[in-house]
N, CA, C and O atoms as a Maestro MAE file, in Angstrom:
{
 s_m_m2io_version
 :::
 2.0.0
}

f_m_ct {
 s_m_title
 :::
 protein
 m_atom[332] {
  # First column is atom index #
  i_m_mmod_type
  r_m_x_coord
  r_m_y_coord
  r_m_z_coord
  i_m_residue_number
  s_m_chain_name
  s_m_pdb_residue_name
  s_m_pdb_atom_name
  i_m_atomic_number
  :::
  1 25 166.636 82.625 100.558 1 A "UNK " " N  " 7
  2 3 167.243 82.579 102.055 1 A "UNK " " CA " 6
  3 2 168.744 82.367 101.965 1 A "UNK " " C  " 6
  4 15 169.281 82.278 103.069 1 A "UNK " " O  " 8
  5 25 169.396 82.286 101.117 2 A "UNK " " N  " 7
  6 3 170.823 82.232 101.002 2 A "UNK " " CA " 6
  7 2 171.528 83.648 101.475 2 A "UNK " " C  " 6
  8 15 172.395 83.787 102.338 2 A "UNK " " O  " 8
  9 25 170.773 84.867 100.489 3 A "UNK " " N  " 7
  10 3 171.536 85.884 100.803 3 A "UNK " " CA " 6
  11 2 171.051 86.148 102.398 3 A "UNK " " C  " 6
  12 15 172.007 86.579 103.042 3 A "UNK " " O  " 8
  13 25 170.113 86.041 103.022 4 A "UNK " " N  " 7
  14 3 170.200 86.063 104.361 4 A "UNK " " CA " 6
  15 2 171.197 85.364 105.324 4 A "UNK " " C  " 6
  16 15 171.806 85.905 106.247 4 A "UNK " " O  " 8
  17 25 171.253 84.032 104.933 5 A "UNK " " N  " 7
  18 3 172.443 83.087 105.704 5 A "UNK " " CA " 6
  19 2 173.812 83.994 105.433 5 A "UNK " " C  " 6
  20 15 174.653 84.098 106.327 5 A "UNK " " O  " 8
  21 25 173.969 84.594 104.241 6 A "UNK " " N  " 7
  22 3 175.414 85.354 104.106 6 A "UNK " " CA " 6
  23 2 175.399 86.539 104.750 6 A "UNK " " C  " 6
  24 15 176.527 86.910 105.076 6 A "UNK " " O  " 8
  25 25 174.267 87.468 105.134 7 A "UNK " " N  " 7
  26 3 174.318 88.697 105.556 7 A "UNK " " CA " 6
  27 2 174.501 88.267 107.124 7 A "UNK " " C  " 6
  28 15 175.381 88.932 107.670 7 A "UNK " " O  " 8
  29 25 174.103 87.661 107.656 8 A "UNK " " N  " 7
  30 3 174.019 86.714 108.821 8 A "UNK " " CA " 6
  31 2 175.602 86.766 109.435 8 A "UNK " " C  " 6
  32 15 176.113 87.329 110.403 8 A "UNK " " O  " 8
  33 25 176.180 85.748 108.199 9 A "UNK " " N  " 7
  34 3 177.410 85.657 108.411 9 A "UNK " " CA " 6
  35 2 178.640 86.497 108.434 9 A "UNK " " C  " 6
  36 15 179.779 86.035 108.501 9 A "UNK " " O  " 8
  37 25 178.333 87.770 108.374 10 A "UNK " " N  " 7
  38 3 179.202 88.730 107.892 10 A "UNK " " CA " 6
  39 2 179.432 89.591 109.299 10 A "UNK " " C  " 6
  40 15 180.279 90.484 109.336 10 A "UNK " " O  " 8
  41 25 178.663 89.276 110.385 11 A "UNK " " N  " 7
  42 3 178.644 89.662 111.622 11 A "UNK " " CA " 6
  43 2 178.253 91.161 112.005 11 A "UNK " " C  " 6
  44 15 177.236 91.758 111.653 11 A "UNK " " O  " 8
  45 25 179.225 91.601 112.754 12 A "UNK " " N  " 7
  46 3 178.421 93.003 113.151 12 A "UNK " " CA " 6
  47 2 179.005 94.501 112.644 12 A "UNK " " C  " 6
  48 15 179.507 95.472 113.210 12 A "UNK " " O  " 8
  49 25 178.625 94.105 111.126 13 A "UNK " " N  " 7
  50 3 178.891 94.743 109.870 13 A "UNK " " CA " 6
  51 2 178.102 96.322 110.319 13 A "UNK " " C  " 6
  52 15 177.437 96.425 111.350 13 A "UNK " " O  " 8
  53 25 178.316 97.444 109.377 14 A "UNK " " N  " 7
  54 3 177.771 98.705 109.642 14 A "UNK " " CA " 6
  55 2 176.720 98.860 108.584 14 A "UNK " " C  " 6
  56 15 176.925 98.324 107.495 14 A "UNK " " O  " 8
  57 25 175.856 99.389 108.744 15 A "UNK " " N  " 7
  58 3 174.586 99.093 108.199 15 A "UNK " " CA " 6
  59 2 174.342 100.931 107.732 15 A "UNK " " C  " 6
  60 15 173.161 101.252 107.605 15 A "UNK " " O  " 8
  61 25 175.245 101.887 107.530 16 A "UNK " " N  " 7
  62 3 174.882 103.020 107.061 16 A "UNK " " CA " 6
  63 2 173.706 103.654 107.780 16 A "UNK " " C  " 6
  64 15 172.974 104.372 107.098 16 A "UNK " " O  " 8
  65 25 173.417 103.481 109.101 17 A "UNK " " N  " 7
  66 3 172.529 104.434 109.525 17 A "UNK " " CA " 6
  67 2 172.988 104.706 110.785 17 A "UNK " " C  " 6
  68 15 173.746 104.034 111.484 17 A "UNK " " O  " 8
  69 25 172.488 105.695 110.998 18 A "UNK " " N  " 7
  70 3 172.768 106.320 112.799 18 A "UNK " " CA " 6
  71 2 171.509 106.080 113.613 18 A "UNK " " C  " 6
  72 15 170.437 105.909 113.033 18 A "UNK " " O  " 8
  73 25 171.604 106.059 114.999 19 A "UNK " " N  " 7
  74 3 171.036 106.191 115.917 19 A "UNK " " CA " 6
  75 2 170.305 107.736 116.362 19 A "UNK " " C  " 6
  76 15 170.569 108.734 115.692 19 A "UNK " " O  " 8
  77 25 169.494 107.800 117.395 20 A "UNK " " N  " 7
  78 3 168.720 109.613 117.435 20 A "UNK " " CA " 6
  79 2 170.261 110.089 118.032 20 A "UNK " " C  " 6
  80 15 170.453 111.300 117.917 20 A "UNK " " O  " 8
  81 25 171.171 109.457 118.534 21 A "UNK " " N  " 7
  82 3 172.044 110.309 119.098 21 A "UNK " " CA " 6
  83 2 173.537 110.324 118.326 21 A "UNK " " C  " 6
  84 15 174.652 110.534 118.805 21 A "UNK " " O  " 8
  85 25 173.178 110.055 117.105 22 A "UNK " " N  " 7
  86 3 174.295 109.964 115.730 22 A "UNK " " CA " 6
  87 2 175.436 108.462 116.092 22 A "UNK " " C  " 6
  88 15 176.619 108.286 115.799 22 A "UNK " " O  " 8
  89 25 174.860 107.951 116.526 23 A "UNK " " N  " 7
  90 3 176.241 106.668 116.839 23 A "UNK " " CA " 6
  91 2 175.794 105.534 115.768 23 A "UNK " " C  " 6
  92 15 174.713 104.945 115.757 23 A "UNK " " O  " 8
  93 25 177.083 105.335 114.703 24 A "UNK " " N  " 7
  94 3 176.618 104.708 113.827 24 A "UNK " " CA " 6
  95 2 175.966 103.020 114.379 24 A "UNK " " C  " 6
  96 15 176.376 102.261 115.257 24 A "UNK " " O  " 8
  97 25 174.933 102.922 113.521 25 A "UNK " " N  " 7
  98 3 174.089 101.464 114.274 25 A "UNK " " CA " 6
  99 2 175.231 100.408 113.271 25 A "UNK " " C  " 6
  100 15 175.999 100.777 112.383 25 A "UNK " " O  " 8
  101 25 174.997 99.064 113.784 26 A "UNK " " N  " 7
  102 3 175.728 97.633 112.919 26 A "UNK " " CA " 6
  103 2 174.767 96.513 112.857 26 A "UNK " " C  " 6
  104 15 173.747 96.896 113.430 26 A "UNK " " O  " 8
  105 25 174.681 95.783 112.597 27 A "UNK " " N  " 7
  106 3 173.968 94.507 112.789 27 A "UNK " " CA " 6
  107 2 174.265 93.595 114.219 27 A "UNK " " C  " 6
  108 15 175.322 93.358 114.803 27 A "UNK " " O  " 8
  109 25 173.313 93.325 114.415 28 A "UNK " " N  " 7
  110 3 173.167 92.702 115.896 28 A "UNK " " CA " 6
  111 2 173.694 93.528 116.904 28 A "UNK " " C  " 6
  112 15 174.523 93.217 117.760 28 A "UNK " " O  " 8
  113 25 172.745 95.379 116.599 29 A "UNK " " N  " 7
  114 3 172.909 95.992 117.617 29 A "UNK " " CA " 6
  115 2 171.700 95.744 118.739 29 A "UNK " " C  " 6
  116 15 170.782 95.035 118.326 29 A "UNK " " O  " 8
  117 25 171.622 96.077 119.660 30 A "UNK " " N  " 7
  118 3 170.266 95.887 120.495 30 A "UNK " " CA " 6
  119 2 169.746 97.173 120.772 30 A "UNK " " C  " 6
  120 15 170.382 97.639 121.717 30 A "UNK " " O  " 8
  121 25 168.868 97.963 120.369 31 A "UNK " " N  " 7
  122 3 168.343 99.047 120.135 31 A "UNK " " CA " 6
  123 2 167.211 99.482 121.068 31 A "UNK " " C  " 6
  124 15 166.745 98.460 121.572 31 A "UNK " " O  " 8
  125 25 166.715 100.334 121.410 32 A "UNK " " N  " 7
  126 3 165.406 100.925 122.517 32 A "UNK " " CA " 6
  127 2 164.767 101.768 121.249 32 A "UNK " " C  " 6
  128 15 165.421 102.363 120.393 32 A "UNK " " O  " 8
  129 25 163.561 101.690 121.323 33 A "UNK " " N  " 7
  130 3 162.489 102.351 120.851 33 A "UNK " " CA " 6
  131 2 160.983 102.191 121.256 33 A "UNK " " C  " 6
  132 15 160.275 101.186 121.186 33 A "UNK " " O  " 8
  133 25 160.670 103.510 121.717 34 A "UNK " " N  " 7
  134 3 159.408 103.216 122.791 34 A "UNK " " CA " 6
  135 2 159.229 102.141 123.353 34 A "UNK " " C  " 6
  136 15 158.468 101.181 123.232 34 A "UNK " " O  " 8
  137 25 160.301 102.536 124.189 35 A "UNK " " N  " 7
  138 3 160.051 101.612 125.586 35 A "UNK " " CA " 6
  139 2 160.215 99.897 124.941 35 A "UNK " " C  " 6
  140 15 159.371 99.033 125.176 35 A "UNK " " O  " 8
  141 25 160.880 99.772 124.500 36 A "UNK " " N  " 7
  142 3 160.713 98.261 124.014 36 A "UNK " " CA " 6
  143 2 162.123 98.221 123.137 36 A "UNK " " C  " 6
  144 15 162.529 99.135 122.418 36 A "UNK " " O  " 8
  145 25 162.827 96.836 123.386 37 A "UNK " " N  " 7
  146 3 164.188 96.730 122.979 37 A "UNK " " CA " 6
  147 2 164.326 95.657 121.340 37 A "UNK " " C  " 6
  148 15 163.642 94.655 121.130 37 A "UNK " " O  " 8
  149 25 165.152 96.104 120.589 38 A "UNK " " N  " 7
  150 3 165.337 95.534 119.687 38 A "UNK " " CA " 6
  151 2 166.327 94.744 119.152 38 A "UNK " " C  " 6
  152 15 167.290 94.673 119.916 38 A "UNK " " O  " 8
  153 25 166.430 94.257 118.350 39 A "UNK " " N  " 7
  154 3 167.767 93.772 117.831 39 A "UNK " " CA " 6
  155 2 167.854 93.698 116.127 39 A "UNK " " C  " 6
  156 15 167.096 92.939 115.523 39 A "UNK " " O  " 8
  157 25 168.838 94.546 115.407 40 A "UNK " " N  " 7
  158 3 169.088 94.886 114.051 40 A "UNK " " CA " 6
  159 2 169.521 93.941 113.346 40 A "UNK " " C  " 6
  160 15 170.623 93.493 113.662 40 A "UNK " " O  " 8
  161 25 168.959 93.467 112.428 41 A "UNK " " N  " 7
  162 3 169.336 92.209 111.535 41 A "UNK " " CA " 6
  163 2 168.475 92.330 110.400 41 A "UNK " " C  " 6
  164 15 167.414 92.945 110.297 41 A "UNK " " O  " 8
  165 25 169.286 91.443 109.323 42 A "UNK " " N  " 7
  166 3 168.613 91.791 107.710 42 A "UNK " " CA " 6
  167 2 167.306 91.268 107.812 42 A "UNK " " C  " 6
  168 15 166.809 90.500 108.636 42 A "UNK " " O  " 8
  169 25 166.865 91.808 106.856 43 A "UNK " " N  " 7
  170 3 164.953 91.376 106.841 43 A "UNK " " CA " 6
  171 2 165.420 90.761 105.382 43 A "UNK " " C  " 6
  172 15 165.993 91.563 104.645 43 A "UNK " " O  " 8
  173 25 165.229 89.395 104.884 44 A "UNK " " N  " 7
  174 3 165.124 88.734 103.839 44 A "UNK " " CA " 6
  175 2 163.692 89.413 102.860 44 A "UNK " " C  " 6
  176 15 163.906 89.786 101.707 44 A "UNK " " O  " 8
  177 25 162.603 89.488 103.326 45 A "UNK " " N  " 7
  178 3 161.679 90.109 102.531 45 A "UNK " " CA " 6
  179 2 161.573 91.491 102.251 45 A "UNK " " C  " 6
  180 15 160.704 91.857 101.459 45 A "UNK " " O  " 8
  181 25 162.385 92.376 102.824 46 A "UNK " " N  " 7
  182 3 162.213 93.510 102.485 46 A "UNK " " CA " 6
  183 2 163.464 94.256 101.856 46 A "UNK " " C  " 6
  184 15 163.547 95.313 101.231 46 A "UNK " " O  " 8
  185 25 164.528 93.198 102.301 47 A "UNK " " N  " 7
  186 3 165.928 93.434 101.604 47 A "UNK " " CA " 6
  187 2 166.665 94.461 101.862 47 A "UNK " " C  " 6
  188 15 167.223 95.132 100.994 47 A "UNK " " O  " 8
  189 25 166.757 94.765 103.682 48 A "UNK " " N  " 7
  190 3 166.826 95.885 104.280 48 A "UNK " " CA " 6
  191 2 167.139 95.904 105.701 48 A "UNK " " C  " 6
  192 15 166.228 95.348 106.314 48 A "UNK " " O  " 8
  193 25 168.031 96.306 106.444 49 A "UNK " " N  " 7
  194 3 167.966 95.894 107.980 49 A "UNK " " CA " 6
  195 2 167.071 96.301 108.677 49 A "UNK " " C  " 6
  196 15 166.556 97.288 108.153 49 A "UNK " " O  " 8
  197 25 166.525 95.976 109.805 50 A "UNK " " N  " 7
  198 3 165.442 96.369 110.349 50 A "UNK " " CA " 6
  199 2 165.783 96.122 111.715 50 A "UNK " " C  " 6
  200 15 166.636 95.258 111.921 50 A "UNK " " O  " 8
  201 25 165.098 96.928 113.019 51 A "UNK " " N  " 7
  202 3 164.703 96.494 114.399 51 A "UNK " " CA " 6
  203 2 163.821 95.708 114.512 51 A "UNK " " C  " 6
  204 15 162.630 95.992 114.383 51 A "UNK " " O  " 8
  205 25 164.472 94.099 114.887 52 A "UNK " " N  " 7
  206 3 163.046 93.082 114.815 52 A "UNK " " CA " 6
  207 2 162.981 93.093 116.565 52 A "UNK " " C  " 6
  208 15 163.932 93.182 117.342 52 A "UNK " " O  " 8
  209 25 161.812 92.997 116.815 53 A "UNK " " N  " 7
  210 3 161.718 92.601 118.229 53 A "UNK " " CA " 6
  211 2 160.739 90.725 118.248 53 A "UNK " " C  " 6
  212 15 160.199 90.129 117.317 53 A "UNK " " O  " 8
  213 25 160.892 90.343 119.692 54 A "UNK " " N  " 7
  214 3 160.559 89.493 119.539 54 A "UNK " " CA " 6
  215 2 158.974 88.705 119.756 54 A "UNK " " C  " 6
  216 15 158.638 87.626 120.244 54 A "UNK " " O  " 8
  217 25 158.409 89.571 119.278 55 A "UNK " " N  " 7
  218 3 156.941 89.304 119.121 55 A "UNK " " CA " 6
  219 2 156.370 89.368 117.308 55 A "UNK " " C  " 6
  220 15 155.303 89.173 116.724 55 A "UNK " " O  " 8
  221 25 157.560 89.697 116.974 56 A "UNK " " N  " 7
  222 3 157.786 89.769 115.183 56 A "UNK " " CA " 6
  223 2 157.504 91.325 114.646 56 A "UNK " " C  " 6
  224 15 157.506 91.493 113.427 56 A "UNK " " O  " 8
  225 25 157.342 92.093 115.234 57 A "UNK " " N  " 7
  226 3 157.122 93.741 114.970 57 A "UNK " " CA " 6
  227 2 158.576 94.057 114.813 57 A "UNK " " C  " 6
  228 15 159.403 93.811 115.692 57 A "UNK " " O  " 8
  229 25 158.865 94.624 113.634 58 A "UNK " " N  " 7
  230 3 159.998 95.482 113.368 58 A "UNK " " CA " 6
  231 2 159.716 96.882 113.246 58 A "UNK " " C  " 6
  232 15 158.633 97.467 113.287 58 A "UNK " " O  " 8
  233 25 161.246 97.453 113.040 59 A "UNK " " N  " 7
  234 3 161.152 98.755 112.507 59 A "UNK " " CA " 6
  235 2 162.080 98.593 111.196 59 A "UNK " " C  " 6
  236 15 163.062 97.881 110.986 59 A "UNK " " O  " 8
  237 25 161.261 99.705 110.243 60 A "UNK " " N  " 7
  238 3 161.914 99.980 108.835 60 A "UNK " " CA " 6
  239 2 162.902 100.488 109.193 60 A "UNK " " C  " 6
  240 15 162.978 101.154 110.226 60 A "UNK " " O  " 8
  241 25 164.182 100.192 108.127 61 A "UNK " " N  " 7
  242 3 165.355 101.009 107.933 61 A "UNK " " CA " 6
  243 2 165.492 102.568 107.897 61 A "UNK " " C  " 6
  244 15 166.532 103.169 108.166 61 A "UNK " " O  " 8
  245 25 164.102 103.243 107.467 62 A "UNK " " N  " 7
  246 3 164.188 104.766 107.109 62 A "UNK " " CA " 6
  247 2 163.719 105.015 108.827 62 A "UNK " " C  " 6
  248 15 163.957 106.193 109.090 62 A "UNK " " O  " 8
  249 25 163.349 104.551 109.606 63 A "UNK " " N  " 7
  250 3 163.067 104.747 111.085 63 A "UNK " " CA " 6
  251 2 164.160 104.701 112.218 63 A "UNK " " C  " 6
  252 15 164.067 105.198 113.341 63 A "UNK " " O  " 8
  253 25 165.218 103.997 111.683 64 A "UNK " " N  " 7
  254 3 166.007 103.333 112.696 64 A "UNK " " CA " 6
  255 2 166.759 104.773 113.068 64 A "UNK " " C  " 6
  256 15 167.325 104.743 114.160 64 A "UNK " " O  " 8
  257 25 166.836 105.762 112.492 65 A "UNK " " N  " 7
  258 3 167.173 107.071 113.076 65 A "UNK " " CA " 6
  259 2 166.705 107.659 114.086 65 A "UNK " " C  " 6
  260 15 167.164 108.725 114.496 65 A "UNK " " O  " 8
  261 25 165.646 106.989 114.669 66 A "UNK " " N  " 7
  262 3 164.800 107.434 115.856 66 A "UNK " " CA " 6
  263 2 164.932 106.229 116.840 66 A "UNK " " C  " 6
  264 15 164.017 106.076 117.649 66 A "UNK " " O  " 8
  265 25 165.979 105.364 116.849 67 A "UNK " " N  " 7
  266 3 165.988 104.099 117.979 67 A "UNK " " CA " 6
  267 2 167.554 104.969 118.635 67 A "UNK " " C  " 6
  268 15 168.259 105.835 118.117 67 A "UNK " " O  " 8
  269 25 167.647 104.198 120.085 68 A "UNK " " N  " 7
  270 3 168.889 104.798 120.772 68 A "UNK " " CA " 6
  271 2 169.933 103.308 120.551 68 A "UNK " " C  " 6
  272 15 169.548 102.148 120.401 68 A "UNK " " O  " 8
  273 25 170.818 103.640 120.579 69 A "UNK " " N  " 7
  274 3 171.702 102.241 120.694 69 A "UNK " " CA " 6
  275 2 172.090 101.832 121.983 69 A "UNK " " C  " 6
  276 15 172.470 102.750 122.710 69 A "UNK " " O  " 8
  277 25 172.096 100.659 122.476 70 A "UNK " " N  " 7
  278 3 172.395 99.788 123.571 70 A "UNK " " CA " 6
  279 2 173.188 99.375 123.571 70 A "UNK " " C  " 6
  280 15 173.768 99.717 124.602 70 A "UNK " " O  " 8
  281 25 173.841 98.647 122.948 71 A "UNK " " N  " 7
  282 3 174.827 97.860 122.945 71 A "UNK " " CA " 6
  283 2 174.837 96.837 121.212 71 A "UNK " " C  " 6
  284 15 173.837 96.694 120.508 71 A "UNK " " O  " 8
  285 25 176.035 96.352 120.942 72 A "UNK " " N  " 7
  286 3 176.041 95.298 120.093 72 A "UNK " " CA " 6
  287 2 176.096 93.753 120.926 72 A "UNK " " C  " 6
  288 15 176.864 93.459 121.843 72 A "UNK " " O  " 8
  289 25 175.180 93.005 120.387 73 A "UNK " " N  " 7
  290 3 175.097 91.673 121.208 73 A "UNK " " CA " 6
  291 2 176.510 90.569 120.727 73 A "UNK " " C  " 6
  292 15 176.942 89.611 121.368 73 A "UNK " " O  " 8
  293 25 176.964 91.074 119.479 74 A "UNK " " N  " 7
  294 3 177.713 90.080 118.763 74 A "UNK " " CA " 6
  295 2 179.227 90.576 119.470 74 A "UNK " " C  " 6
  296 15 180.045 89.753 119.880 74 A "UNK " " O  " 8
  297 25 179.403 91.830 119.523 75 A "UNK " " N  " 7
  298 3 180.570 92.163 120.170 75 A "UNK " " CA " 6
  299 2 180.713 91.880 121.754 75 A "UNK " " C  " 6
  300 15 181.806 91.658 122.273 75 A "UNK " " O  " 8
  301 25 179.567 91.911 122.426 76 A "UNK " " N  " 7
  302 3 179.389 91.680 123.910 76 A "UNK " " CA " 6
  303 2 179.645 90.533 123.968 76 A "UNK " " C  " 6
  304 15 180.741 90.336 124.494 76 A "UNK " " O  " 8
  305 25 178.791 89.082 123.461 77 A "UNK " " N  " 7
  306 3 179.258 87.754 123.723 77 A "UNK " " CA " 6
  307 2 180.704 87.432 123.483 77 A "UNK " " C  " 6
  308 15 181.285 86.592 124.169 77 A "UNK " " O  " 8
  309 25 181.312 88.125 122.471 78 A "UNK " " N  " 7
  310 3 183.275 88.077 122.305 78 A "UNK " " CA " 6
  311 2 183.418 88.190 123.533 78 A "UNK " " C  " 6
  312 15 183.634 87.252 124.300 78 A "UNK " " O  " 8
  313 25 183.296 89.496 123.869 79 A "UNK " " N  " 7
  314 3 184.048 89.775 125.055 79 A "UNK " " CA " 6
  315 2 183.802 89.001 126.613 79 A "UNK " " C  " 6
  316 15 184.654 88.738 127.463 79 A "UNK " " O  " 8
  317 25 182.463 88.773 126.637 80 A "UNK " " N  " 7
  318 3 182.084 87.777 127.522 80 A "UNK " " CA " 6
  319 2 182.952 85.985 127.379 80 A "UNK " " C  " 6
  320 15 183.221 85.230 128.313 80 A "UNK " " O  " 8
  321 25 183.105 85.850 126.463 81 A "UNK " " N  " 7
  322 3 183.482 84.588 126.247 81 A "UNK " " CA " 6
  323 2 185.109 84.515 126.767 81 A "UNK " " C  " 6
  324 15 185.599 83.770 127.616 81 A "UNK " " O  " 8
  325 25 185.687 85.453 126.028 82 A "UNK " " N  " 7
  326 3 186.862 85.657 126.083 82 A "UNK " " CA " 6
  327 2 187.340 85.923 127.986 82 A "UNK " " C  " 6
  328 15 188.486 86.151 128.374 82 A "UNK " " O  " 8
  329 25 186.588 85.851 128.527 83 A "UNK " " N  " 7
  330 3 186.547 85.962 130.038 83 A "UNK " " CA " 6
  331 2 187.159 84.880 130.894 83 A "UNK " " C  " 6
  332 15 187.125 84.970 132.121 83 A "UNK " " O  " 8
  :::
 }
 m_bond[331] {
  # First column is bond index #
  i_m_from
  i_m_to
  i_m_order
  :::
  1 1 2 1
  2 2 3 1
  3 3 4 2
  4 3 5 1
  5 5 6 1
  6 6 7 1
  7 7 8 2
  8 7 9 1
  9 9 10 1
  10 10 11 1
  11 11 12 2
  12 11 13 1
  13 13 14 1
  14 14 15 1
  15 15 16 2
  16 15 17 1
  17 17 18 1
  18 18 19 1
  19 19 20 2
  20 19 21 1
  21 21 22 1
  22 22 23 1
  23 23 24 2
  24 23 25 1
  25 25 26 1
  26 26 27 1
  27 27 28 2
  28 27 29 1
  29 29 30 1
  30 30 31 1
  31 31 32 2
  32 31 33 1
  33 33 34 1
  34 34 35 1
  35 35 36 2
  36 35 37 1
  37 37 38 1
  38 38 39 1
  39 39 40 2
  40 39 41 1
  41 41 42 1
  42 42 43 1
  43 43 44 2
  44 43 45 1
  45 45 46 1
  46 46 47 1
  47 47 48 2
  48 47 49 1
  49 49 50 1
  50 50 51 1
  51 51 52 2
  52 51 53 1
  53 53 54 1
  54 54 55 1
  55 55 56 2
  56 55 57 1
  57 57 58 1
  58 58 59 1
  59 59 60 2
  60 59 61 1
  61 61 62 1
  62 62 63 1
  63 63 64 2
  64 63 65 1
  65 65 66 1
  66 66 67 1
  67 67 68 2
  68 67 69 1
  69 69 70 1
  70 70 71 1
  71 71 72 2
  72 71 73 1
  73 73 74 1
  74 74 75 1
  75 75 76 2
  76 75 77 1
  77 77 78 1
  78 78 79 1
  79 79 80 2
  80 79 81 1
  81 81 82 1
  82 82 83 1
  83 83 84 2
  84 83 85 1
  85 85 86 1
  86 86 87 1
  87 87 88 2
  88 87 89 1
  89 89 90 1
  90 90 91 1
  91 91 92 2
  92 91 93 1
  93 93 94 1
  94 94 95 1
  95 95 96 2
  96 95 97 1
  97 97 98 1
  98 98 99 1
  99 99 100 2
  100 99 101 1
  101 101 102 1
  102 102 103 1
  103 103 104 2
  104 103 105 1
  105 105 106 1
  106 106 107 1
  107 107 108 2
  108 107 109 1
  109 109 110 1
  110 110 111 1
  111 111 112 2
  112 111 113 1
  113 113 114 1
  114 114 115 1
  115 115 116 2
  116 115 117 1
  117 117 118 1
  118 118 119 1
  119 119 120 2
  120 119 121 1
  121 121 122 1
  122 122 123 1
  123 123 124 2
  124 123 125 1
  125 125 126 1
  126 126 127 1
  127 127 128 2
  128 127 129 1
  129 129 130 1
  130 130 131 1
  131 131 132 2
  132 131 133 1
  133 133 134 1
  134 134 135 1
  135 135 136 2
  136 135 137 1
  137 137 138 1
  138 138 139 1
  139 139 140 2
  140 139 141 1
  141 141 142 1
  142 142 143 1
  143 143 144 2
  144 143 145 1
  145 145 146 1
  146 146 147 1
  147 147 148 2
  148 147 149 1
  149 149 150 1
  150 150 151 1
  151 151 152 2
  152 151 153 1
  153 153 154 1
  154 154 155 1
  155 155 156 2
  156 155 157 1
  157 157 158 1
  158 158 159 1
  159 159 160 2
  160 159 161 1
  161 161 162 1
  162 162 163 1
  163 163 164 2
  164 163 165 1
  165 165 166 1
  166 166 167 1
  167 167 168 2
  168 167 169 1
  169 169 170 1
  170 170 171 1
  171 171 172 2
  172 171 173 1
  173 173 174 1
  174 174 175 1
  175 175 176 2
  176 175 177 1
  177 177 178 1
  178 178 179 1
  179 179 180 2
  180 179 181 1
  181 181 182 1
  182 182 183 1
  183 183 184 2
  184 183 185 1
  185 185 186 1
  186 186 187 1
  187 187 188 2
  188 187 189 1
  189 189 190 1
  190 190 191 1
  191 191 192 2
  192 191 193 1
  193 193 194 1
  194 194 195 1
  195 195 196 2
  196 195 197 1
  197 197 198 1
  198 198 199 1
  199 199 200 2
  200 199 201 1
  201 201 202 1
  202 202 203 1
  203 203 204 2
  204 203 205 1
  205 205 206 1
  206 206 207 1
  207 207 208 2
  208 207 209 1
  209 209 210 1
  210 210 211 1
  211 211 212 2
  212 211 213 1
  213 213 214 1
  214 214 215 1
  215 215 216 2
  216 215 217 1
  217 217 218 1
  218 218 219 1
  219 219 220 2
  220 219 221 1
  221 221 222 1
  222 222 223 1
  223 223 224 2
  224 223 225 1
  225 225 226 1
  226 226 227 1
  227 227 228 2
  228 227 229 1
  229 229 230 1
  230 230 231 1
  231 231 232 2
  232 231 233 1
  233 233 234 1
  234 234 235 1
  235 235 236 2
  236 235 237 1
  237 237 238 1
  238 238 239 1
  239 239 240 2
  240 239 241 1
  241 241 242 1
  242 242 243 1
  243 243 244 2
  244 243 245 1
  245 245 246 1
  246 246 247 1
  247 247 248 2
  248 247 249 1
  249 249 250 1
  250 250 251 1
  251 251 252 2
  252 251 253 1
  253 253 254 1
  254 254 255 1
  255 255 256 2
  256 255 257 1
  257 257 258 1
  258 258 259 1
  259 259 260 2
  260 259 261 1
  261 261 262 1
  262 262 263 1
  263 263 264 2
  264 263 265 1
  265 265 266 1
  266 266 267 1
  267 267 268 2
  268 267 269 1
  269 269 270 1
  270 270 271 1
  271 271 272 2
  272 271 273 1
  273 273 274 1
  274 274 275 1
  275 275 276 2
  276 275 277 1
  277 277 278 1
  278 278 279 1
  279 279 280 2
  280 279 281 1
  281 281 282 1
  282 282 283 1
  283 283 284 2
  284 283 285 1
  285 285 286 1
  286 286 287 1
  287 287 288 2
  288 287 289 1
  289 289 290 1
  290 290 291 1
  291 291 292 2
  292 291 293 1
  293 293 294 1
  294 294 295 1
  295 295 296 2
  296 295 297 1
  297 297 298 1
  298 298 299 1
  299 299 300 2
  300 299 301 1
  301 301 302 1
  302 302 303 1
  303 303 304 2
  304 303 305 1
  305 305 306 1
  306 306 307 1
  307 307 308 2
  308 307 309 1
  309 309 310 1
  310 310 311 1
  311 311 312 2
  312 311 313 1
  313 313 314 1
  314 314 315 1
  315 315 316 2
  316 315 317 1
  317 317 318 1
  318 318 319 1
  319 319 320 2
  320 319 321 1
  321 321 322 1
  322 322 323 1
  323 323 324 2
  324 323 325 1
  325 325 326 1
  326 326 327 1
  327 327 328 2
  328 327 329 1
  329 329 330 1
  330 330 331 1
  331 331 332 2
  :::
 }
}
């Protein structure tokens, strides 16, 4: 769990994957896949970034090129707090 915490603390880091439109993805990106919204986060059991849904469902790293980027929640939150 230490690695999980360390990954989260890195913030909105690039994850070396792009969405279906060629947009580079980062940790804490909100993405859409098959009409559902997910958050990209580190998965400690699979040792990779995944798109996680609040239901517990998730999309593996190898499929993230099929998602559509919406926004980065970490960056959006920072901007809203500075207003």
